C-alpha positions in Angstrom: -9.9 -37.1 -5.1 -13.0 -38.8 -4.6 -15.4 -36.7 -2.6 -17.0 -39.2 -0.5 -14.1 -40.3 1.6 -14.7 -40.2 5.5 -12.1 -39.6 8.2 -11.2 -41.2 11.7 -10.2 -38.8 14.2 -8.1 -39.6 17.1 -5.5 -36.7 17.2 -3.9 -34.1 14.9 -1.5 -36.7 13.1 -4.0 -39.4 12.9 -6.9 -37.6 11.7 -4.8 -36.4 8.5 -3.6 -39.9 8.1 -6.5 -42.3 8.5 -8.3 -41.5 5.2 -9.0 -45.0 4.9 -12.8 -45.4 4.4 -13.3 -45.4 0.7 -16.2 -45.5 -1.6 -16.6 -48.0 -4.5 -13.6 -48.2 -6.8 -11.4 -46.1 -4.4 -7.9 -47.2 -3.2 -5.9 -46.7 -0.3 -3.6 -43.9 -0.1 -0.6 -45.7 1.0 -0.7 -47.7 -2.3 2.3 -47.6 -4.5 1.7 -45.2 -7.2 3.8 -46.5 -10.4 3.8 -44.1 -13.5 4.1 -45.8 -16.7 4.8 -42.7 -19.0 6.3 -39.3 -18.3 5.6 -38.0 -22.0 4.2 -34.6 -22.0 6.1 -33.5 -18.7 8.7 -30.8 -19.1 11.1 -31.3 -16.3 12.9 -28.0 -17.2 9.7 -26.3 -16.2 7.8 -28.4 -13.9 9.0 -28.1 -10.3 10.0 -31.2 -8.7 9.5 -33.2 -11.9 12.8 -35.0 -11.6 12.1 -36.2 -8.0 8.7 -37.4 -9.1 10.3 -39.3 -11.8 12.5 -41.0 -9.3 9.9 -41.8 -7.1 8.1 -43.8 -9.6 11.2 -45.5 -10.8 12.1 -46.7 -7.1 8.4 -47.4 -6.4 8.9 -45.6 -3.1 5.9 -46.5 -0.8 5.0 -43.4 1.2 3.0 -45.2 3.9 0.7 -43.0 5.8 1.5 -44.4 9.1 5.0 -43.1 8.6 4.3 -39.3 6.8 2.9 -38.2 9.9 6.8 -37.6 11.2 7.5 -35.8 7.7 4.4 -33.6 8.1 5.5 -32.6 11.7 8.8 -31.7 10.5 7.3 -29.5 7.9 5.0 -27.9 10.4 7.7 -27.2 12.7 9.8 -25.5 10.1 7.5 -24.0 7.7 4.4 -23.2 9.4 5.9 -20.6 11.8 7.4 -18.7 9.0 4.1 -18.4 7.3 2.5 -17.3 10.6 4.9 -14.7 11.4 5.2 -13.3 7.7 1.4 -13.1 7.7 1.2 -11.5 11.1 3.6 -8.9 10.2 1.8 -8.1 6.9 -1.4 -7.6 8.6 0.3 -5.4 11.3 1.7 -3.3 8.6 -2.0 -2.8 7.1 -3.1 -2.0 10.7 -0.4 0.6 11.3 -2.5 3.4 9.6 -5.5 2.7 11.6 -3.3 2.7 14.8 -1.8 5.7 14.0 -5.0 7.6 13.4 -5.8 7.2 17.2 -3.5 9.7 17.8 -2.2 13.0 16.1 -1.5 11.9 12.4 -4.5 13.5 11.0 -3.7 16.9 12.8 -0.1 16.8 12.1 -0.5 16.1 8.5 -3.4 18.5 8.2 -5.7 16.2 6.9 -9.4 17.6 6.2 -12.5 15.9 4.9 -11.9 12.4 3.3 -8.2 12.8 3.1 -7.7 10.0 5.7 -10.1 7.8 3.5 -8.2 8.4 0.4 -4.8 7.6 2.0 -6.3 4.3 3.2 -7.4 3.8 -0.3 -4.1 4.7 -2.1 -2.6 1.5 -0.5 -5.2 -0.5 -2.3 -4.6 1.2 -5.5 -0.8 0.3 -5.2 -1.7 -3.3 -4.3 -4.1 -3.4 -7.4 -1.0 -2.4 -9.5 1.3 -4.8 -8.1 -1.0 -7.7 -8.3 -0.8 -8.8 -12.1 2.9 -8.6 -12.1 3.6 -10.0 -8.5 1.4 -13.1 -9.3 3.1 -13.6 -12.8 6.5 -13.4 -11.0 6.0 -15.7 -8.1 5.0 -18.5 -10.8 8.2 -17.7 -13.0 10.8 -17.2 -10.2 11.8 -19.0 -6.9 9.0 -17.7 -4.8 10.7 -17.7 -1.4 13.4 -15.6 -2.7 11.2 -13.2 -4.6 8.7 -12.8 -1.4 11.9 -12.2 0.8 13.2 -9.3 -1.4 9.5 -8.0 -1.3 9.7 -7.8 2.4 12.7 -6.0 2.6 11.5 -3.4 0.1 8.0 -3.3 2.0 9.6 -2.7 5.4 11.7 0.0 3.8 8.7 1.9 2.7 6.9 1.5 5.8 10.0 3.1 7.8 9.7 5.8 5.5 6.4 6.9 6.9 8.5 8.8 9.8 9.4 11.2 7.2 5.8 12.2 5.8 5.2 15.7 6.3 1.8 16.2 4.5 -1.3 14.4 2.7 0.7 14.0 -0.6 3.8 12.3 1.1 1.5 10.0 2.8 -0.3 9.3 -0.5 2.9 8.4 -2.4 4.2 6.2 0.6 1.1 4.2 0.9 0.9 3.6 -2.9 4.4 2.4 -2.9 3.7 0.1 0.6 0.9 -1.6 -1.6 2.9 -2.1 -4.5 5.5 -4.0 -2.7 3.0 -6.0 -0.5 0.8 -7.2 -3.4 2.6 -10.6 -3.9 3.0 -11.6 -0.1 -0.5 -13.3 0.4 -0.3 -15.3 -3.0 3.1 -16.4 -2.2 2.0 -17.6 1.1 -0.9 -19.7 -0.8 1.7 -21.1 -3.3 4.3 -22.3 -0.6 1.3 -23.9 1.3 0.0 -25.5 -1.7 3.3 -26.9 -2.6 4.2 -28.8 0.7 0.6 -29.9 1.7 -2.0 -32.0 0.1 -5.7 -30.9 -0.2 -7.0 -32.4 3.2 -3.9 -30.9 4.9 -4.1 -27.1 3.6 -7.1 -25.8 5.4 -5.6 -26.2 8.5 -2.4 -24.8 7.8 -3.9 -21.8 5.9 -6.4 -21.2 8.6 -3.5 -21.3 10.9 -1.4 -18.8 9.4 -4.4 -16.4 8.5 -5.4 -16.6 12.1 -2.4 -14.6 12.7 -4.4 -11.4 11.7 -6.0 -11.9 15.3 -2.7 -12.1 16.8 -1.7 -9.1 14.8 -4.5 -6.9 15.9 -3.7 -7.8 19.5 0.0 -7.4 19.3 -0.5 -4.1 17.4 -3.0 -2.9 19.9 -0.8 -3.4 22.7 2.2 -1.9 20.8 0.2 1.4 19.9 -1.0 1.8 23.2 2.4 1.2 24.7 3.9 3.9 22.3 1.0 6.3 22.8 2.5 6.9 26.1 5.9 7.8 24.6 4.8 11.5 24.8 8.5 13.0 25.4 10.0 11.0 22.6 11.7 12.6 19.6 9.3 11.3 17.5 5.4 11.7 17.9 3.5 8.2 18.9 2.1 8.0 15.5 5.5 7.7 13.7 7.0 5.7 16.4 4.3 3.0 15.5 5.5 3.1 11.8 9.1 2.9 12.8 8.9 0.1 15.1 6.7 -2.0 12.9 9.0 -1.2 9.9 12.1 -2.4 11.9 10.5 -5.4 12.9 9.6 -6.2 9.5 13.0 -5.4 8.1 14.7 -7.8 10.6 12.1 -10.6 9.8 13.0 -10.3 5.9 16.4 -11.8 6.3 15.1 -14.6 8.7 12.5 -15.3 6.0 15.2 -15.4 3.1 17.3 -17.7 5.2 14.5 -20.3 6.2 12.0 -20.4 3.5 12.7 -23.1 0.8 11.3 -22.4 -2.7 9.8 -25.8 -3.4 10.0 -29.4 -1.6 12.8 -30.1 -4.2 15.3 -27.8 -2.4 14.1 -27.9 1.2 17.3 -28.5 3.2 15.4 -29.6 6.4 14.2 -32.5 4.6 16.3 -35.6 3.5 16.3 -36.9 0.0 13.9 -39.7 1.0 11.7 -37.1 2.8 11.4 -34.8 -0.3 10.7 -37.9 -2.3 7.5 -38.6 0.1 6.4 -34.8 0.2 6.5 -34.8 -4.0 4.3 -37.9 -3.8 1.9 -37.0 -1.4 1.4 -33.5 -2.9 1.2 -34.9 -6.4 -2.1 -36.3 -5.4 -3.6 -33.1 -5.6 -3.2 -33.8 -9.4 -1.9 -30.2 -9.9 1.9 -31.1 -10.0 4.1 -28.7 -7.6 4.6 -25.7 -9.9 5.2 -25.1 -13.8 7.3 -22.0 -14.4 6.0 -21.3 -17.9 2.9 -18.8 -18.2 0.3 -20.4 -20.7 -2.0 -17.9 -22.0 -4.6 -20.6 -22.9 -5.0 -21.6 -19.2 -5.3 -17.9 -18.7 -8.2 -17.6 -21.0 -9.7 -20.7 -19.7 -9.6 -19.2 -16.1 -11.4 -16.0 -17.5 -14.1 -18.3 -19.0 -14.8 -20.3 -15.8 -17.6 -19.2 -13.8 -15.6 -20.5 -10.7 -13.1 -17.9 -11.1 -15.8 -15.1 -11.1 -17.8 -16.6 -8.1 -14.7 -16.6 -5.8 -13.5 -13.2 -7.1 -16.9 -11.6 -6.4 -16.9 -13.0 -3.0 -13.2 -11.6 -2.7 -14.8 -8.1 -3.6 -17.2 -8.2 -0.8 -14.3 -9.3 1.3 -12.3 -6.4 0.4 -15.1 -3.9 1.0 -15.5 -5.3 4.4 -11.7 -5.3 5.1 -11.2 -1.8 3.5 -13.9 -0.6 5.9 -13.1 -2.3 9.3 -9.1 -2.4 9.1 -9.1 1.5 8.4 -12.0 2.9 10.6 -12.4 0.7 13.5 -10.4 3.3 15.7 -12.6 5.8 14.4 -15.8 3.9 15.3 -15.0 3.1 18.8 -13.5 6.9 19.4 -16.9 7.9 18.3 -18.9 5.8 20.6 -17.3 7.8 23.4 -13.9 6.7 24.2 -10.4 8.4 24.1 -7.7 7.5 21.5 -5.8 5.4 23.7 -8.8 3.6 25.2 -10.1 3.0 21.6 -6.6 1.2 20.7 -6.7 -1.0 23.8 -10.3 -1.9 23.2 -9.3 -3.4 19.8 -7.7 -6.3 21.6 -10.7 -8.6 22.0 -11.2 -8.1 18.1 -7.9 -10.0 17.5 -8.7 -12.9 20.2 -11.9 -13.4 18.7 -10.6 -13.5 15.0 -8.0 -15.9 16.2 -10.2 -18.2 17.7 -12.9 -18.3 15.0 -10.3 -18.8 12.0 -8.4 -21.3 13.9 -11.3 -23.4 14.8 -12.6 -23.2 11.2 -9.3 -24.8 10.2 -9.8 -27.6 12.7 -13.3 -28.1 11.7 -12.2 -28.2 8.1 -9.4 -30.9 8.7 -11.7 -33.2 11.0 -14.8 -33.2 9.0 -15.7 -34.7 5.8 -13.9 -32.9 2.9 -16.5 -31.0 1.2 -17.3 -28.5 3.9 -15.1 -25.5 3.1 -17.9 -23.5 1.3 -20.0 -24.3 4.2 -17.5 -22.9 6.6 -17.3 -19.5 4.4 -21.1 -19.3 4.7 -21.2 -19.8 8.6 -18.0 -17.4 9.0 -20.3 -14.6 7.6 -23.0 -14.7 10.1 -21.4 -13.4 13.4 -20.0 -10.1 11.7 -23.1 -9.8 9.7 -24.7 -9.5 13.0 -22.0 -7.0 14.5 -22.8 -4.7 11.6 -26.4 -4.7 11.9 -25.8 -4.2 15.8 -23.5 -1.2 15.1 -26.0 0.2 12.5 -29.2 0.1 14.9 -28.1 0.2 18.5 -28.2 4.1 19.8 -24.9 5.7 20.9 -26.1 5.9 24.4 -25.4 1.9 24.6 -21.4 2.4 23.9 -20.4 -1.0 25.2 -23.2 -2.8 23.0 -21.6 -1.1 20.1 -18.1 -1.8 21.1 -19.2 -5.6 21.6 -20.5 -5.5 18.0 -17.2 -3.9 16.7 -15.3 -7.1 18.3 -16.9 -9.2 15.5 -16.0 -7.2 12.6 -12.3 -8.7 12.0 -13.8 -12.1 11.7 -13.7 -11.3 7.8 -10.3 -13.3 7.9 -12.4 -16.5 7.8 -14.3 -15.9 4.4 -10.9 -14.8 3.1 -9.0 -17.7 3.9 -11.9 -20.0 2.8 -11.7 -18.3 -0.6 -7.8 -19.0 -0.6 -8.3 -22.6 0.1 -11.2 -23.0 -2.6 -8.6 -21.6 -5.2 -5.9 -23.9 -4.1 -8.1 -27.1 -4.3 -10.6 -26.4 -7.2 -8.5 -24.8 -9.9 -5.5 -26.8 -11.5 -2.9 -25.7 -14.1 -0.1 -23.3 -12.9 -1.2 -20.4 -15.1 -4.7 -20.8 -14.7 -4.2 -20.9 -10.7 -2.1 -17.5 -11.1 -4.8 -16.0 -13.2 -7.4 -16.7 -10.7 -5.4 -15.2 -8.0 -4.8 -12.3 -10.2 -8.6 -11.8 -10.6 -9.4 -12.3 -7.0 -6.8 -10.2 -5.6 -7.7 -7.5 -8.1 -11.4 -7.5 -7.1 -10.4 -7.7 -3.4 -8.2 -4.9 -3.6 -10.9 -3.0 -5.4 -13.1 -3.9 -2.7 -10.7 -2.6 -0.4 -10.7 0.8 -2.2 -14.5 1.1 -2.1 -14.6 0.1 1.7 -12.3 2.9 2.5 -14.2 5.3 0.5 -17.8 4.8 1.7 -16.9 5.8 5.2 -17.7 9.5 5.1 -16.4 11.9 7.8 -19.6 13.8 7.8 -21.5 10.6 8.8 -19.3 9.7 11.9 -19.5 8.3 14.3 -22.1 5.6 13.1 -21.1 5.9 9.3 -24.3 4.8 8.1 -23.4 4.7 4.3 -20.3 2.7 5.4 -22.4 0.2 7.5 -25.0 -0.3 4.7 -22.3 -1.1 2.4 -20.6 -3.8 4.5 -24.1 -5.4 5.3 -24.9 -5.6 1.7 -21.4 -7.2 1.0 -21.9 -9.8 3.5 -25.4 -10.9 2.3 -24.2 -11.1 -1.5 -21.1 -13.2 -0.1 -23.5 -15.6 1.6 -25.5 -16.0 -1.6 -22.8 -16.6 -3.8 -21.6 -19.2 -1.4 -24.6 -21.2 -1.9 -24.4 -20.9 -5.6 -20.7 -21.9 -5.4 -21.6 -24.9 -3.4 -24.3 -25.9 -5.9 -21.8 -25.7 -8.9 -19.2 -27.6 -7.4 -21.5 -30.4 -6.5 -22.9 -30.5 -10.0 -19.5 -30.7 -11.5 -18.2 -33.7 -9.6 -21.6 -35.4 -10.2 -21.2 -34.6 -13.9 -17.7 -36.0 -14.1 -18.7 -39.2 -12.2 -21.5 -39.5 -14.4 -19.3 -39.3 -17.8 -16.1 -40.9 -16.5 -17.1 -42.9 -13.8 -15.8 -43.1 -10.2 -12.0 -42.7 -9.7 -10.2 -46.2 -9.6 -6.5 -46.4 -8.8 -5.5 -46.6 -12.1 -7.3 -43.3 -13.3 -6.0 -41.6 -10.2 -2.6 -42.5 -11.2 -3.2 -41.0 -14.7 -4.6 -37.9 -13.1 -1.3 -37.6 -11.0 0.8 -37.6 -14.2 -1.7 -35.1 -15.9 -0.9 -32.7 -12.9 2.6 -32.9 -13.7 1.9 -32.1 -17.3 0.3 -28.9 -16.1 -3.2 -29.8 -17.1 -6.0 -27.6 -15.9 -9.1 -28.8 -14.0 -11.1 -28.7 -17.5 -8.2 -30.8 -19.2 -7.8 -33.3 -16.6 -11.1 -35.4 -16.5 -9.7 -37.4 -13.6 -9.5 -34.1 -11.4 -12.3 -34.0 -8.6 -13.5 -30.5 -7.0 -12.8 -30.3 -3.3 -15.3 -27.8 -1.9 
């Protein structure tokens, strides 16, 4: 895709369709893409290749004016599924935080940094599951694999009600992390298979903004269950039971509703599937290739793009590991009861929802290469909140609570990293490898973030605050470096190969179905 396109905006459908102001040598996105040769495309492994071949043979013209109806159809069917799945995943992660507001620590006889270890072991399980999870979602039908993972994950969460001590909880949290490792990468893959590069930021920001909804729902749920003092189960066990049962029921809905790719999406007609394949093919990444290619994995490990994004992911992990597990402890330490500490987390969810959703709107309505800039800008509010918690005295408890409300905006930088992986890396195995590295470092960061909040430093947790502040500063610096790198790569390709013409872009689309990487496909341009 050419990086100097501009967009006219009237409404949600028009702003994604009126991509008609072109630089020299560009062509209108409604032009017929006729492919002359399929040599090198292995249709047994390239998902959607048979439909792609049929598309070229019939010269189906996917006019942009008519595609809005198809996109709305995908949004109505698929986007709620991704949103609910991601909301429940984050609600699960927050369950330990909410349980800690009640008698979990006392009932399990936790002392010292036991709670921090329990928070960290989840991420150790997540780390162990990252490599096989990402490998499997490339190799097998992604929706079916994800649905089965949801069933197992919900069973592990329900199992928390049987925990009797520190060792039981450590085992359960490890297994929970192991089961959950593939959920976020699979959501990314499903989104990438149904939407083009310009459409993805809004959709991915929409489903990740559900973190904020999860925070609000979880706070209300935990607050309500906290009043169940006469129930057979204690409030912290009820939290795990209720959230686990909701996840268990949803896993079967997910299995029924979610397609593995556009090629088998039953809510689309045959002609609509062809049009989706054609539109997504303009990403020059194909749909998905089921063979894992080790040369692409090695290329990913040698690509500085991979390491910059993954180091940003490490910083995101440190921040998320600290805030998601210790915000209840922070607010209680400011002088509030357990019930009030739970209720006071409601605004954090609202702020995260609004900020992440708006960043998605900005990404889809503004010129294409603004994703890295948004990543940088989304770091600023939480950095300010962290500095405020670190320097404001304890007698200003409402000012401290206000600063804590900014902490969950970490979802914004996370989703911008995911979007950048989806639009700046090509080659199925290369993308899978970059995701593996990103989630490994992100999970390692979560472990670090869980362990730098020392019980002896409550309620301000000075070491933890300094670690989170440093993480944000490094993320902002790396985002500047990343923007410069992507800008240089695009300019270098234009200099060596010239601006993309319609003919060259058609060749790049075929290269995507041949599963070429962004290094191998000289017609690939980075959308940063």
